[in-house]
Structures are given as C-alpha cells and as structure tokens.
PyMOL Python script that loads the backbone (N, CA, C, O; Angstrom):
from pymol import cmd

cmd.read_pdbstr("""\
ATOM      1  N   UNK A   1       1.987   7.431 -24.790  1.00  0.00           N
ATOM      2  CA  UNK A   1       1.545   8.430 -25.743  1.00  0.00           C
ATOM      3  C   UNK A   1       0.220   8.046 -26.405  1.00  0.00           C
ATOM      4  O   UNK A   1      -0.598   8.908 -26.725  1.00  0.00           O
ATOM      5  N   UNK A   2       0.026   6.758 -26.603  1.00  0.00           N
ATOM      6  CA  UNK A   2      -1.205   6.316 -27.253  1.00  0.00           C
ATOM      7  C   UNK A   2      -2.420   6.739 -26.443  1.00  0.00           C
ATOM      8  O   UNK A   2      -3.434   7.144 -27.010  1.00  0.00           O
ATOM      9  N   UNK A   3      -2.326   6.649 -25.124  1.00  0.00           N
ATOM     10  CA  UNK A   3      -3.457   7.032 -24.277  1.00  0.00           C
ATOM     11  C   UNK A   3      -3.713   8.538 -24.360  1.00  0.00           C
ATOM     12  O   UNK A   3      -4.865   8.971 -24.318  1.00  0.00           O
ATOM     13  N   UNK A   4      -2.655   9.335 -24.478  1.00  0.00           N
ATOM     14  CA  UNK A   4      -2.820  10.783 -24.629  1.00  0.00           C
ATOM     15  C   UNK A   4      -3.569  11.097 -25.918  1.00  0.00           C
ATOM     16  O   UNK A   4      -4.432  11.974 -25.939  1.00  0.00           O
ATOM     17  N   UNK A   5      -3.245  10.391 -26.978  1.00  0.00           N
ATOM     18  CA  UNK A   5      -3.916  10.631 -28.256  1.00  0.00           C
ATOM     19  C   UNK A   5      -5.382  10.231 -28.205  1.00  0.00           C
ATOM     20  O   UNK A   5      -6.183  10.680 -29.025  1.00  0.00           O
ATOM     21  N   UNK A   6      -5.732   9.381 -27.237  1.00  0.00           N
ATOM     22  CA  UNK A   6      -7.126   8.981 -27.058  1.00  0.00           C
ATOM     23  C   UNK A   6      -7.879   9.923 -26.121  1.00  0.00           C
ATOM     24  O   UNK A   6      -9.048   9.694 -25.810  1.00  0.00           O
ATOM     25  N   UNK A   7      -7.209  10.977 -25.674  1.00  0.00           N
ATOM     26  CA  UNK A   7      -7.875  11.973 -24.846  1.00  0.00           C
ATOM     27  C   UNK A   7      -7.722  11.785 -23.349  1.00  0.00           C
ATOM     28  O   UNK A   7      -8.348  12.507 -22.572  1.00  0.00           O
ATOM     29  N   UNK A   8      -6.905  10.834 -22.927  1.00  0.00           N
ATOM     30  CA  UNK A   8      -6.700  10.625 -21.486  1.00  0.00           C
ATOM     31  C   UNK A   8      -5.956  11.819 -20.902  1.00  0.00           C
ATOM     32  O   UNK A   8      -4.960  12.276 -21.463  1.00  0.00           O
ATOM     33  N   UNK A   9      -6.439  12.314 -19.782  1.00  0.00           N
ATOM     34  CA  UNK A   9      -5.813  13.456 -19.107  1.00  0.00           C
ATOM     35  C   UNK A   9      -5.051  13.026 -17.864  1.00  0.00           C
ATOM     36  O   UNK A   9      -4.162  13.743 -17.403  1.00  0.00           O
ATOM     37  N   UNK A  10      -5.392  11.856 -17.312  1.00  0.00           N
ATOM     38  CA  UNK A  10      -4.723  11.395 -16.092  1.00  0.00           C
ATOM     39  C   UNK A  10      -4.684   9.871 -16.080  1.00  0.00           C
ATOM     40  O   UNK A  10      -5.396   9.197 -16.823  1.00  0.00           O
ATOM     41  N   UNK A  11      -3.817   9.355 -15.199  1.00  0.00           N
ATOM     42  CA  UNK A  11      -3.653   7.921 -15.061  1.00  0.00           C
ATOM     43  C   UNK A  11      -3.395   7.617 -13.596  1.00  0.00           C
ATOM     44  O   UNK A  11      -2.519   8.227 -12.982  1.00  0.00           O
ATOM     45  N   UNK A  12      -4.135   6.696 -13.038  1.00  0.00           N
ATOM     46  CA  UNK A  12      -3.955   6.299 -11.642  1.00  0.00           C
ATOM     47  C   UNK A  12      -3.057   5.079 -11.610  1.00  0.00           C
ATOM     48  O   UNK A  12      -3.425   4.012 -12.103  1.00  0.00           O
ATOM     49  N   UNK A  13      -1.860   5.240 -11.021  1.00  0.00           N
ATOM     50  CA  UNK A  13      -0.915   4.134 -10.930  1.00  0.00           C
ATOM     51  C   UNK A  13      -1.140   3.292  -9.690  1.00  0.00           C
ATOM     52  O   UNK A  13      -0.384   2.355  -9.435  1.00  0.00           O
ATOM     53  N   UNK A  14      -2.159   3.607  -8.921  1.00  0.00           N
ATOM     54  CA  UNK A  14      -2.468   2.825  -7.730  1.00  0.00           C
ATOM     55  C   UNK A  14      -1.621   3.224  -6.541  1.00  0.00           C
ATOM     56  O   UNK A  14      -0.742   4.079  -6.646  1.00  0.00           O
ATOM     57  N   UNK A  15      -1.898   2.590  -5.399  1.00  0.00           N
ATOM     58  CA  UNK A  15      -1.191   2.946  -4.180  1.00  0.00           C
ATOM     59  C   UNK A  15       0.146   2.228  -4.102  1.00  0.00           C
ATOM     60  O   UNK A  15       0.380   1.231  -4.785  1.00  0.00           O
ATOM     61  N   UNK A  16       1.002   2.750  -3.269  1.00  0.00           N
ATOM     62  CA  UNK A  16       2.284   2.106  -3.028  1.00  0.00           C
ATOM     63  C   UNK A  16       3.441   2.834  -3.669  1.00  0.00           C
ATOM     64  O   UNK A  16       3.284   3.619  -4.604  1.00  0.00           O
ATOM     65  N   UNK A  17       4.597   2.546  -3.135  1.00  0.00           N
ATOM     66  CA  UNK A  17       5.847   3.153  -3.592  1.00  0.00           C
ATOM     67  C   UNK A  17       6.470   2.263  -4.653  1.00  0.00           C
ATOM     68  O   UNK A  17       6.581   1.051  -4.465  1.00  0.00           O
ATOM     69  N   UNK A  18       6.871   2.851  -5.756  1.00  0.00           N
ATOM     70  CA  UNK A  18       7.572   2.101  -6.797  1.00  0.00           C
ATOM     71  C   UNK A  18       8.439   3.080  -7.578  1.00  0.00           C
ATOM     72  O   UNK A  18       8.022   4.200  -7.874  1.00  0.00           O
ATOM     73  N   UNK A  19       9.631   2.648  -7.900  1.00  0.00           N
ATOM     74  CA  UNK A  19      10.591   3.521  -8.586  1.00  0.00           C
ATOM     75  C   UNK A  19      10.028   4.032  -9.914  1.00  0.00           C
ATOM     76  O   UNK A  19      10.195   5.205 -10.246  1.00  0.00           O
ATOM     77  N   UNK A  20       9.365   3.159 -10.673  1.00  0.00           N
ATOM     78  CA  UNK A  20       8.867   3.582 -11.981  1.00  0.00           C
ATOM     79  C   UNK A  20       7.834   4.699 -11.860  1.00  0.00           C
ATOM     80  O   UNK A  20       7.697   5.515 -12.771  1.00  0.00           O
ATOM     81  N   UNK A  21       7.113   4.743 -10.750  1.00  0.00           N
ATOM     82  CA  UNK A  21       6.102   5.786 -10.578  1.00  0.00           C
ATOM     83  C   UNK A  21       6.746   7.157 -10.485  1.00  0.00           C
ATOM     84  O   UNK A  21       6.186   8.143 -10.964  1.00  0.00           O
ATOM     85  N   UNK A  22       7.931   7.226  -9.867  1.00  0.00           N
ATOM     86  CA  UNK A  22       8.629   8.509  -9.740  1.00  0.00           C
ATOM     87  C   UNK A  22       9.112   9.012 -11.099  1.00  0.00           C
ATOM     88  O   UNK A  22       9.318  10.212 -11.277  1.00  0.00           O
ATOM     89  N   UNK A  23       9.293   8.106 -12.053  1.00  0.00           N
ATOM     90  CA  UNK A  23       9.706   8.530 -13.389  1.00  0.00           C
ATOM     91  C   UNK A  23       8.607   9.334 -14.088  1.00  0.00           C
ATOM     92  O   UNK A  23       8.887  10.244 -14.868  1.00  0.00           O
ATOM     93  N   UNK A  24       7.372   8.987 -13.797  1.00  0.00           N
ATOM     94  CA  UNK A  24       6.254   9.597 -14.501  1.00  0.00           C
ATOM     95  C   UNK A  24       5.496  10.644 -13.685  1.00  0.00           C
ATOM     96  O   UNK A  24       4.788  11.477 -14.251  1.00  0.00           O
ATOM     97  N   UNK A  25       5.639  10.605 -12.373  1.00  0.00           N
ATOM     98  CA  UNK A  25       4.838  11.475 -11.521  1.00  0.00           C
ATOM     99  C   UNK A  25       5.738  12.364 -10.663  1.00  0.00           C
ATOM    100  O   UNK A  25       6.664  11.887 -10.007  1.00  0.00           O
ATOM    101  N   UNK A  26       5.450  13.646 -10.683  1.00  0.00           N
ATOM    102  CA  UNK A  26       6.198  14.565  -9.831  1.00  0.00           C
ATOM    103  C   UNK A  26       5.352  15.012  -8.641  1.00  0.00           C
ATOM    104  O   UNK A  26       5.740  15.914  -7.898  1.00  0.00           O
ATOM    105  N   UNK A  27       4.220  14.390  -8.471  1.00  0.00           N
ATOM    106  CA  UNK A  27       3.277  14.772  -7.427  1.00  0.00           C
ATOM    107  C   UNK A  27       2.928  13.543  -6.583  1.00  0.00           C
ATOM    108  O   UNK A  27       2.648  12.469  -7.114  1.00  0.00           O
ATOM    109  N   UNK A  28       2.950  13.721  -5.265  1.00  0.00           N
ATOM    110  CA  UNK A  28       2.591  12.635  -4.351  1.00  0.00           C
ATOM    111  C   UNK A  28       1.303  13.020  -3.633  1.00  0.00           C
ATOM    112  O   UNK A  28       1.172  14.132  -3.122  1.00  0.00           O
ATOM    113  N   UNK A  29       0.377  12.106  -3.602  1.00  0.00           N
ATOM    114  CA  UNK A  29      -0.878  12.366  -2.895  1.00  0.00           C
ATOM    115  C   UNK A  29      -0.927  11.500  -1.651  1.00  0.00           C
ATOM    116  O   UNK A  29      -0.762  10.283  -1.724  1.00  0.00           O
ATOM    117  N   UNK A  30      -1.155  12.131  -0.511  1.00  0.00           N
ATOM    118  CA  UNK A  30      -1.255  11.404   0.745  1.00  0.00           C
ATOM    119  C   UNK A  30      -2.551  10.607   0.799  1.00  0.00           C
ATOM    120  O   UNK A  30      -3.596  11.050   0.323  1.00  0.00           O
ATOM    121  N   UNK A  31      -2.454   9.420   1.392  1.00  0.00           N
ATOM    122  CA  UNK A  31      -3.632   8.581   1.581  1.00  0.00           C
ATOM    123  C   UNK A  31      -4.024   8.599   3.046  1.00  0.00           C
ATOM    124  O   UNK A  31      -3.172   8.718   3.927  1.00  0.00           O
ATOM    125  N   UNK A  32      -5.298   8.483   3.295  1.00  0.00           N
ATOM    126  CA  UNK A  32      -5.809   8.481   4.657  1.00  0.00           C
ATOM    127  C   UNK A  32      -6.755   7.302   4.810  1.00  0.00           C
ATOM    128  O   UNK A  32      -7.637   7.089   3.978  1.00  0.00           O
ATOM    129  N   UNK A  33      -6.567   6.537   5.881  1.00  0.00           N
ATOM    130  CA  UNK A  33      -7.496   5.455   6.195  1.00  0.00           C
ATOM    131  C   UNK A  33      -8.519   5.986   7.182  1.00  0.00           C
ATOM    132  O   UNK A  33      -8.162   6.575   8.202  1.00  0.00           O
ATOM    133  N   UNK A  34      -9.788   5.777   6.878  1.00  0.00           N
ATOM    134  CA  UNK A  34     -10.859   6.261   7.739  1.00  0.00           C
ATOM    135  C   UNK A  34     -11.755   5.089   8.119  1.00  0.00           C
ATOM    136  O   UNK A  34     -12.211   4.341   7.254  1.00  0.00           O
ATOM    137  N   UNK A  35     -12.001   4.935   9.402  1.00  0.00           N
ATOM    138  CA  UNK A  35     -12.881   3.887   9.897  1.00  0.00           C
ATOM    139  C   UNK A  35     -14.026   4.560  10.635  1.00  0.00           C
ATOM    140  O   UNK A  35     -13.801   5.356  11.547  1.00  0.00           O
ATOM    141  N   UNK A  36     -15.249   4.242  10.243  1.00  0.00           N
ATOM    142  CA  UNK A  36     -16.419   4.827  10.884  1.00  0.00           C
ATOM    143  C   UNK A  36     -17.321   3.682  11.354  1.00  0.00           C
ATOM    144  O   UNK A  36     -18.238   3.272  10.642  1.00  0.00           O
ATOM    145  N   UNK A  37     -17.051   3.175  12.552  1.00  0.00           N
ATOM    146  CA  UNK A  37     -17.884   2.073  13.054  1.00  0.00           C
ATOM    147  C   UNK A  37     -19.256   2.584  13.489  1.00  0.00           C
ATOM    148  O   UNK A  37     -19.375   3.687  14.023  1.00  0.00           O
ATOM    149  N   UNK A  38     -20.272   1.789  13.261  1.00  0.00           N
ATOM    150  CA  UNK A  38     -21.625   2.190  13.650  1.00  0.00           C
ATOM    151  C   UNK A  38     -22.243   1.233  14.668  1.00  0.00           C
ATOM    152  O   UNK A  38     -23.356   1.455  15.145  1.00  0.00           O
ATOM    153  N   UNK A  39     -21.510   0.165  14.996  1.00  0.00           N
ATOM    154  CA  UNK A  39     -21.989  -0.776  16.012  1.00  0.00           C
ATOM    155  C   UNK A  39     -20.839  -1.082  16.965  1.00  0.00           C
ATOM    156  O   UNK A  39     -19.691  -0.727  16.698  1.00  0.00           O
ATOM    157  N   UNK A  40     -21.151  -1.736  18.068  1.00  0.00           N
ATOM    158  CA  UNK A  40     -20.111  -2.121  19.026  1.00  0.00           C
ATOM    159  C   UNK A  40     -19.118  -3.084  18.371  1.00  0.00           C
ATOM    160  O   UNK A  40     -17.909  -2.955  18.558  1.00  0.00           O
ATOM    161  N   UNK A  41     -19.627  -4.038  17.614  1.00  0.00           N
ATOM    162  CA  UNK A  41     -18.758  -4.971  16.915  1.00  0.00           C
ATOM    163  C   UNK A  41     -17.899  -4.229  15.883  1.00  0.00           C
ATOM    164  O   UNK A  41     -16.724  -4.544  15.692  1.00  0.00           O
ATOM    165  N   UNK A  42     -18.493  -3.266  15.240  1.00  0.00           N
ATOM    166  CA  UNK A  42     -17.757  -2.449  14.275  1.00  0.00           C
ATOM    167  C   UNK A  42     -16.640  -1.666  14.943  1.00  0.00           C
ATOM    168  O   UNK A  42     -15.567  -1.495  14.364  1.00  0.00           O
ATOM    169  N   UNK A  43     -16.885  -1.187  16.162  1.00  0.00           N
ATOM    170  CA  UNK A  43     -15.840  -0.475  16.900  1.00  0.00           C
ATOM    171  C   UNK A  43     -14.674  -1.404  17.221  1.00  0.00           C
ATOM    172  O   UNK A  43     -13.514  -1.015  17.089  1.00  0.00           O
ATOM    173  N   UNK A  44     -14.978  -2.623  17.642  1.00  0.00           N
ATOM    174  CA  UNK A  44     -13.922  -3.603  17.910  1.00  0.00           C
ATOM    175  C   UNK A  44     -13.135  -3.911  16.631  1.00  0.00           C
ATOM    176  O   UNK A  44     -11.905  -3.947  16.637  1.00  0.00           O
ATOM    177  N   UNK A  45     -13.853  -4.126  15.562  1.00  0.00           N
ATOM    178  CA  UNK A  45     -13.203  -4.398  14.283  1.00  0.00           C
ATOM    179  C   UNK A  45     -12.336  -3.205  13.870  1.00  0.00           C
ATOM    180  O   UNK A  45     -11.198  -3.379  13.434  1.00  0.00           O
ATOM    181  N   UNK A  46     -12.877  -2.008  14.009  1.00  0.00           N
ATOM    182  CA  UNK A  46     -12.137  -0.794  13.650  1.00  0.00           C
ATOM    183  C   UNK A  46     -10.846  -0.657  14.432  1.00  0.00           C
ATOM    184  O   UNK A  46      -9.816  -0.277  13.876  1.00  0.00           O
ATOM    185  N   UNK A  47     -10.897  -0.968  15.731  1.00  0.00           N
ATOM    186  CA  UNK A  47      -9.689  -0.905  16.552  1.00  0.00           C
ATOM    187  C   UNK A  47      -8.649  -1.922  16.073  1.00  0.00           C
ATOM    188  O   UNK A  47      -7.460  -1.613  15.997  1.00  0.00           O
ATOM    189  N   UNK A  48      -9.099  -3.123  15.756  1.00  0.00           N
ATOM    190  CA  UNK A  48      -8.186  -4.166  15.293  1.00  0.00           C
ATOM    191  C   UNK A  48      -7.544  -3.773  13.964  1.00  0.00           C
ATOM    192  O   UNK A  48      -6.332  -3.905  13.796  1.00  0.00           O
ATOM    193  N   UNK A  49      -8.341  -3.298  13.036  1.00  0.00           N
ATOM    194  CA  UNK A  49      -7.819  -2.904  11.730  1.00  0.00           C
ATOM    195  C   UNK A  49      -6.861  -1.724  11.870  1.00  0.00           C
ATOM    196  O   UNK A  49      -5.828  -1.669  11.202  1.00  0.00           O
ATOM    197  N   UNK A  50      -7.205  -0.796  12.729  1.00  0.00           N
ATOM    198  CA  UNK A  50      -6.330   0.363  12.952  1.00  0.00           C
ATOM    199  C   UNK A  50      -4.964  -0.082  13.474  1.00  0.00           C
ATOM    200  O   UNK A  50      -3.936   0.456  13.063  1.00  0.00           O
ATOM    201  N   UNK A  51      -4.951  -1.055  14.370  1.00  0.00           N
ATOM    202  CA  UNK A  51      -3.687  -1.577  14.896  1.00  0.00           C
ATOM    203  C   UNK A  51      -2.887  -2.277  13.791  1.00  0.00           C
ATOM    204  O   UNK A  51      -1.667  -2.127  13.717  1.00  0.00           O
ATOM    205  N   UNK A  52      -3.560  -3.025  12.950  1.00  0.00           N
ATOM    206  CA  UNK A  52      -2.879  -3.688  11.837  1.00  0.00           C
ATOM    207  C   UNK A  52      -2.278  -2.678  10.862  1.00  0.00           C
ATOM    208  O   UNK A  52      -1.154  -2.857  10.392  1.00  0.00           O
ATOM    209  N   UNK A  53      -3.016  -1.631  10.563  1.00  0.00           N
ATOM    210  CA  UNK A  53      -2.525  -0.590   9.654  1.00  0.00           C
ATOM    211  C   UNK A  53      -1.313   0.108  10.259  1.00  0.00           C
ATOM    212  O   UNK A  53      -0.341   0.390   9.559  1.00  0.00           O
ATOM    213  N   UNK A  54      -1.371   0.385  11.552  1.00  0.00           N
ATOM    214  CA  UNK A  54      -0.240   1.020  12.237  1.00  0.00           C
ATOM    215  C   UNK A  54       0.985   0.118  12.205  1.00  0.00           C
ATOM    216  O   UNK A  54       2.096   0.588  11.960  1.00  0.00           O
ATOM    217  N   UNK A  55       0.790  -1.178  12.451  1.00  0.00           N
ATOM    218  CA  UNK A  55       1.905  -2.121  12.419  1.00  0.00           C
ATOM    219  C   UNK A  55       2.500  -2.219  11.011  1.00  0.00           C
ATOM    220  O   UNK A  55       3.720  -2.259  10.854  1.00  0.00           O
ATOM    221  N   UNK A  56       1.655  -2.256  10.006  1.00  0.00           N
ATOM    222  CA  UNK A  56       2.118  -2.324   8.616  1.00  0.00           C
ATOM    223  C   UNK A  56       2.938  -1.089   8.270  1.00  0.00           C
ATOM    224  O   UNK A  56       4.001  -1.202   7.660  1.00  0.00           O
ATOM    225  N   UNK A  57       2.458   0.076   8.652  1.00  0.00           N
ATOM    226  CA  UNK A  57       3.171   1.321   8.391  1.00  0.00           C
ATOM    227  C   UNK A  57       4.541   1.301   9.060  1.00  0.00           C
ATOM    228  O   UNK A  57       5.536   1.703   8.458  1.00  0.00           O
ATOM    229  N   UNK A  58       4.593   0.835  10.298  1.00  0.00           N
ATOM    230  CA  UNK A  58       5.848   0.760  11.039  1.00  0.00           C
ATOM    231  C   UNK A  58       6.854  -0.150  10.326  1.00  0.00           C
ATOM    232  O   UNK A  58       8.024   0.202  10.178  1.00  0.00           O
ATOM    233  N   UNK A  59       6.388  -1.311   9.892  1.00  0.00           N
ATOM    234  CA  UNK A  59       7.270  -2.258   9.200  1.00  0.00           C
ATOM    235  C   UNK A  59       7.791  -1.644   7.905  1.00  0.00           C
ATOM    236  O   UNK A  59       8.982  -1.739   7.611  1.00  0.00           O
ATOM    237  N   UNK A  60       6.915  -1.018   7.132  1.00  0.00           N
ATOM    238  CA  UNK A  60       7.328  -0.454   5.845  1.00  0.00           C
ATOM    239  C   UNK A  60       8.263   0.741   6.016  1.00  0.00           C
ATOM    240  O   UNK A  60       9.047   1.044   5.116  1.00  0.00           O
ATOM    241  N   UNK A  61       8.190   1.421   7.158  1.00  0.00           N
ATOM    242  CA  UNK A  61       9.055   2.579   7.397  1.00  0.00           C
ATOM    243  C   UNK A  61      10.327   2.215   8.166  1.00  0.00           C
ATOM    244  O   UNK A  61      11.145   3.089   8.453  1.00  0.00           O
ATOM    245  N   UNK A  62      10.500   0.940   8.498  1.00  0.00           N
ATOM    246  CA  UNK A  62      11.695   0.473   9.198  1.00  0.00           C
ATOM    247  C   UNK A  62      12.484  -0.402   8.226  1.00  0.00           C
ATOM    248  O   UNK A  62      12.116  -1.553   7.993  1.00  0.00           O
ATOM    249  N   UNK A  63      13.567   0.136   7.659  1.00  0.00           N
ATOM    250  CA  UNK A  63      14.291  -0.581   6.605  1.00  0.00           C
ATOM    251  C   UNK A  63      14.675  -2.026   6.951  1.00  0.00           C
ATOM    252  O   UNK A  63      14.547  -2.905   6.099  1.00  0.00           O
ATOM    253  N   UNK A  64      15.131  -2.289   8.149  1.00  0.00           N
ATOM    254  CA  UNK A  64      15.528  -3.653   8.507  1.00  0.00           C
ATOM    255  C   UNK A  64      14.331  -4.602   8.497  1.00  0.00           C
ATOM    256  O   UNK A  64      14.426  -5.722   7.995  1.00  0.00           O
ATOM    257  N   UNK A  65      13.211  -4.152   9.050  1.00  0.00           N
ATOM    258  CA  UNK A  65      12.014  -4.993   9.054  1.00  0.00           C
ATOM    259  C   UNK A  65      11.478  -5.203   7.639  1.00  0.00           C
ATOM    260  O   UNK A  65      11.046  -6.302   7.294  1.00  0.00           O
ATOM    261  N   UNK A  66      11.506  -4.155   6.825  1.00  0.00           N
ATOM    262  CA  UNK A  66      10.998  -4.251   5.463  1.00  0.00           C
ATOM    263  C   UNK A  66      11.851  -5.223   4.650  1.00  0.00           C
ATOM    264  O   UNK A  66      11.328  -5.957   3.812  1.00  0.00           O
ATOM    265  N   UNK A  67      13.172  -5.231   4.896  1.00  0.00           N
ATOM    266  CA  UNK A  67      14.058  -6.172   4.224  1.00  0.00           C
ATOM    267  C   UNK A  67      13.697  -7.607   4.597  1.00  0.00           C
ATOM    268  O   UNK A  67      13.703  -8.493   3.742  1.00  0.00           O
ATOM    269  N   UNK A  68      13.384  -7.836   5.866  1.00  0.00           N
ATOM    270  CA  UNK A  68      12.987  -9.170   6.318  1.00  0.00           C
ATOM    271  C   UNK A  68      11.685  -9.598   5.638  1.00  0.00           C
ATOM    272  O   UNK A  68      11.565 -10.735   5.183  1.00  0.00           O
ATOM    273  N   UNK A  69      10.726  -8.704   5.570  1.00  0.00           N
ATOM    274  CA  UNK A  69       9.448  -9.013   4.927  1.00  0.00           C
ATOM    275  C   UNK A  69       9.665  -9.379   3.463  1.00  0.00           C
ATOM    276  O   UNK A  69       9.091 -10.352   2.973  1.00  0.00           O
ATOM    277  N   UNK A  70      10.489  -8.604   2.767  1.00  0.00           N
ATOM    278  CA  UNK A  70      10.748  -8.889   1.358  1.00  0.00           C
ATOM    279  C   UNK A  70      11.430 -10.250   1.184  1.00  0.00           C
ATOM    280  O   UNK A  70      11.111 -10.992   0.255  1.00  0.00           O
ATOM    281  N   UNK A  71      12.361 -10.573   2.074  1.00  0.00           N
ATOM    282  CA  UNK A  71      13.038 -11.869   2.004  1.00  0.00           C
ATOM    283  C   UNK A  71      12.045 -13.002   2.243  1.00  0.00           C
ATOM    284  O   UNK A  71      12.097 -14.026   1.562  1.00  0.00           O
ATOM    285  N   UNK A  72      11.144 -12.824   3.204  1.00  0.00           N
ATOM    286  CA  UNK A  72      10.127 -13.849   3.473  1.00  0.00           C
ATOM    287  C   UNK A  72       9.194 -14.031   2.283  1.00  0.00           C
ATOM    288  O   UNK A  72       8.808 -15.153   1.956  1.00  0.00           O
ATOM    289  N   UNK A  73       8.835 -12.931   1.641  1.00  0.00           N
ATOM    290  CA  UNK A  73       7.978 -13.021   0.457  1.00  0.00           C
ATOM    291  C   UNK A  73       8.662 -13.787  -0.663  1.00  0.00           C
ATOM    292  O   UNK A  73       8.040 -14.613  -1.331  1.00  0.00           O
ATOM    293  N   UNK A  74       9.952 -13.508  -0.867  1.00  0.00           N
ATOM    294  CA  UNK A  74      10.702 -14.211  -1.910  1.00  0.00           C
ATOM    295  C   UNK A  74      10.802 -15.703  -1.598  1.00  0.00           C
ATOM    296  O   UNK A  74      10.644 -16.540  -2.487  1.00  0.00           O
ATOM    297  N   UNK A  75      11.064 -16.030  -0.341  1.00  0.00           N
ATOM    298  CA  UNK A  75      11.155 -17.430   0.063  1.00  0.00           C
ATOM    299  C   UNK A  75       9.816 -18.143  -0.135  1.00  0.00           C
ATOM    300  O   UNK A  75       9.778 -19.280  -0.605  1.00  0.00           O
ATOM    301  N   UNK A  76       8.733 -17.479   0.221  1.00  0.00           N
ATOM    302  CA  UNK A  76       7.405 -18.066   0.060  1.00  0.00           C
ATOM    303  C   UNK A  76       7.109 -18.315  -1.429  1.00  0.00           C
ATOM    304  O   UNK A  76       6.535 -19.341  -1.793  1.00  0.00           O
ATOM    305  N   UNK A  77       7.509 -17.364  -2.277  1.00  0.00           N
ATOM    306  CA  UNK A  77       7.268 -17.508  -3.717  1.00  0.00           C
ATOM    307  C   UNK A  77       8.081 -18.682  -4.277  1.00  0.00           C
ATOM    308  O   UNK A  77       7.587 -19.440  -5.111  1.00  0.00           O
ATOM    309  N   UNK A  78       9.320 -18.825  -3.819  1.00  0.00           N
ATOM    310  CA  UNK A  78      10.168 -19.919  -4.297  1.00  0.00           C
ATOM    311  C   UNK A  78       9.603 -21.276  -3.899  1.00  0.00           C
ATOM    312  O   UNK A  78       9.765 -22.263  -4.617  1.00  0.00           O
ATOM    313  N   UNK A  79       8.939 -21.316  -2.752  1.00  0.00           N
ATOM    314  CA  UNK A  79       8.343 -22.569  -2.278  1.00  0.00           C
ATOM    315  C   UNK A  79       6.984 -22.834  -2.924  1.00  0.00           C
ATOM    316  O   UNK A  79       6.394 -23.897  -2.734  1.00  0.00           O
ATOM    317  N   UNK A  80       6.499 -21.865  -3.683  1.00  0.00           N
ATOM    318  CA  UNK A  80       5.210 -22.025  -4.333  1.00  0.00           C
ATOM    319  C   UNK A  80       4.037 -21.838  -3.385  1.00  0.00           C
ATOM    320  O   UNK A  80       2.949 -22.362  -3.629  1.00  0.00           O
ATOM    321  N   UNK A  81       4.250 -21.094  -2.302  1.00  0.00           N
ATOM    322  CA  UNK A  81       3.188 -20.875  -1.332  1.00  0.00           C
ATOM    323  C   UNK A  81       2.463 -19.552  -1.542  1.00  0.00           C
ATOM    324  O   UNK A  81       1.553 -19.217  -0.785  1.00  0.00           O
ATOM    325  N   UNK A  82       2.851 -18.817  -2.540  1.00  0.00           N
ATOM    326  CA  UNK A  82       2.282 -17.485  -2.763  1.00  0.00           C
ATOM    327  C   UNK A  82       0.848 -17.531  -3.206  1.00  0.00           C
ATOM    328  O   UNK A  82       0.238 -16.486  -3.432  1.00  0.00           O
TER     329      UNK A  82
END
""", "prot")
cmd.dss("prot")
cmd.show_as("cartoon", "prot")
cmd.util.cbc("prot")
cmd.orient("prot")
C-alpha cells in the first residue's frame, strides 16, 4: 500500500513462477526469447543457446526432472557450493 500512496501504478515481480505472485497478479505475460545473430560465430552461439533454453524449458515442464533439479540445488546449498 505504501507504494500505491507514492503513485506507483505497476510493479514488476520479475520472471519465473512463484506462488506469491499469483496472490497479487491475475494476469500472466508470455515471454519470448529472441536471438538475432549477425555473424557466423553468432549463429553458432545462437543455436547453442537455443538448445539450452529448450532443454531448460523441458526440465521445468517435466515434474520428475524438476524435482531432481530442486533436490540437487538443495544438496549443493547444504554443501556450501552455491
């Protein structure tokens, strides 16, 4: 409420899925990744990044894989490797 009283009309909660965001936002905006390579090396880089983005999307949309990733992150944090 304090931000509203200061004249704020909108707030960007950043990318990603989070339960708290659904409490405040009833609107979802789709994100699009765009790669525009201008050199041969840029085209190679663009292809590699595109494959990584596709793999990340697949993992996040596959509940079993996403559970494994979360467990690995927790284990890494406990070991102090984060």
